[in-house]
N, C-alpha and C positions, 0 to 999 in steps of 0.2 A: 568475327568478334565473339568471344565466349560470353554466354549469358550469365549474369550474376543474379542469384536468387536474393532478393532484397528482404525477404521475410525473416522471422526469427530463426536464429541458428542455435543459440544456447540460452538457458534460463538458469541463473544463479539465485539461490535462496541465501540471504545474508542475515544470520541471526546476530543481533546486536546485544541483547540483554536476555536474561532468563530469570530475573527476580520475580517471584510470584506476588501478586497483588490480590487482596480479598475483594470479591465483587459478588454481591447477592448470594452469599453462602458458598461460592465456588472459588477456586484458585485458577487464575490464568496469568501469564506473565511474559510471554514472548513479545519482544519489541524487535521489529524486523524491517529490512528493506529487500528489494528484489532488483536484479540486474538482467535486462534483456539485451543480448548481443545479436544484432541483425546481420544478415548475410552480406550487406553492403558496407559493413564496418561501423555502423552507428551503434552507440551505446545508449540505452534507455534505462534510467533508474526509476524505481517506484518507491516513493517515500524516503525519508532521510533519518528517521529515528528520533530519539529523545535527546534534548540538548545537554551539554556537559554541566550546566549550572542548575539543572533541575533538582529540586528538593521535594520529597513527598509531603503531603499535608500532615498536620499534627495527628498522631495516633496511628498512622499507616506504618507498615514495616519499613525499615531502613532500605534505601535504594543503593544498589551497588553498580557502578558504571564499569562494565566489562570491556567494551570496545565501542567504536563508533563507525559510521558508514565510510568515512574517509580512510580509516585504517583498513577496513575490510576491502575497499577498492584497491588500496595500495598492495595488499596481499595478492591481488590479481594483476599487478603491474599497471594499474590505472590511477590517474590523478583526477581531481574534480574537473579540470579543463577537458578531460576526455569524455565527459558525459554530454551528450547532445540534447537530450530531453529528460526532464524530470516530471514524471506523472505524480500529481498530488492527489491522493485518495481523499484527504481532508486535512484540516489544519489543527487537529488535536495535538497536544504537546508531545505525545509519543510518536508522532508521524511527521512532524515538520520542524524538528529541532536543529537540523543542519542545512536547511534550504539555502541559507545565505552563503554556503560554501560553493554553490554552483551558479555563480554569476554569469558564466559563459553559456549556460544551457537555456533552452526554452522550457518554462514551467507550464504545465497543462493542468487546468482545474476547471471544474464545472462553474459556469458563471453564477449560478444561484448560490453556491457555497462561497465563492469569492465575495459576492455582494453582502452576504450575511456577516462574514468575518470582517470585512472592511467597514461594515456599519457599526462596529464596536461591540459585537457580542462578547460577553465576558468569558465565555468558554474557550475562546481562541487566543486570549491575551497571553497565556503562558508561553507561547512560542511566537508571538507577533513580531518580536525583534528579529526573528529569523525569517519567517515567511513574508513579513512586510518590508523587508529591506528594499529601499528605493532602487538599488542597482539591479534587482531581479526583473526579468522580462517574462511576462505572463501571456499565455494564450488561453482565452476563455472559450469553453465549448458548452454546448447546450444539448443535453440528452445523450443517447448512445451515439458514439462517434468512432469511425475507423481512423485511428491515429496513424497507422502505417500498415502495409500489407501484413496480415497475420496478427495484428495488435488492435484489439477492440476495447474501447472504453464503454462501460455499462453504468448508466446512472442508477444508483441504488440508495436513494434517500431512506431515512428512517433512523439510522444511528445518528446521522447528522444531515441537515439540509444540503442537498447537492453532493452527497458522498458518491464516490465512483469506485467500481471494481474493475478488474482488468482480465480479459480473455486473451491468452497467448497460444497461437497455433504453432506447435513445434513439429519439425519434419519427422521425427521418430517417435517421440512420446505421445504425439497427438495434442489435442487441445488441453490446456491447463488453465483453470480458473483461479485467479487470485482474488478471493472474496473480500479481503481486508476486513474492515469492521462492520460490513453488512452482515457478516456471520463470523463471530469471533471464535466460536467453539463448534466442533463437529456435531455435538449433540443438540445444538440449536438449529440445525439445518432441516427444519420441518415446516410444513405449510401453516401450522397453527401456533407458531412460536409466540412467546410473550415478550413484552418490553422489559428491559433491564434498566437500572438506575441511570446509566450513562447514555441511554438511547433517547432520541428526540421525539419520535412519533410512532406509536405502535401500529397504526393502520398502514403507514408508509413502510415501516420495517417489515411487516408481514407481506405486503405487496412485493417488496424488493426480494424477500426470501423466495417467494413463489416464482418470481421472474428468474432468479438464478437456478432454481430447481428445473424450470423449463429449459433454460440454456443448457444445463448439464445433460438433459435427455435429448434435446434436439441436436446438439453439437457432438454428442457422444463423448463428453468430457472425460479424459483419462484420469485426471487428478484435480481435486479441489483443495486449495491451501487456505486454511482458516487463519484469520489474522493473529490470534493470540493463543492458540491451542498448544500449550507446552507438551501435552501428551502426544499430539500428532507430530510435532516437530522432532520428537526423538526418533521417529522412523523415516524422516525425509532425508533426501540428499541435500546437504548444505555445503557451502563453499569450503574448500576449493572444488568439490564435486559439482556436477551440474546436470540438468536435464537437457536433452537435445532432440 
């Protein structure tokens, strides 16, 4: 019998929005999802983007809906039912807006984050109708967790309690770190980084940043993808292209 490698085979970066948003004197605006295709045929999605009904707060730049994760998957010949697992980095409105499209998947989130959001934290109310849909099936994990061969969840609190990043070990590209909102911009990937207005806890944020810097060195990470860095995303391979 031929051995089937069950580890990651392809990583697709799915840009959903590119509207810039002012934050602490800087501009960042990528809203994204990621698709990990495994050697055994499983499809793992990371985050689901901003909901269609989202309206920016008063005084913010107008928001332009360019596409959504369901459309991006359709471009690859996939339907929501083809997604086996949805990794939830956290429940901010720009990361959890289409979770309820994936009722057939197992959703994986840090227990701490789920408990805080379920406890009624106002920050996560913007997408609660989507991540809190009773039809969804959650798996709660605690701390760093090997989700599947070659797919590691890294607990990275600081931006949000129980935030998680994802390390994907690809056969040709090598390890790729999806930092998500633990590090939103490349220039913030430093040991002494400071808290930003949307971050939750400076001490935890700095500890998580140092943790990821250690992962990059220890694992010889080939690529770090920062959660909202529009400048970086201009130079990345995005769908329909992929990393392998």
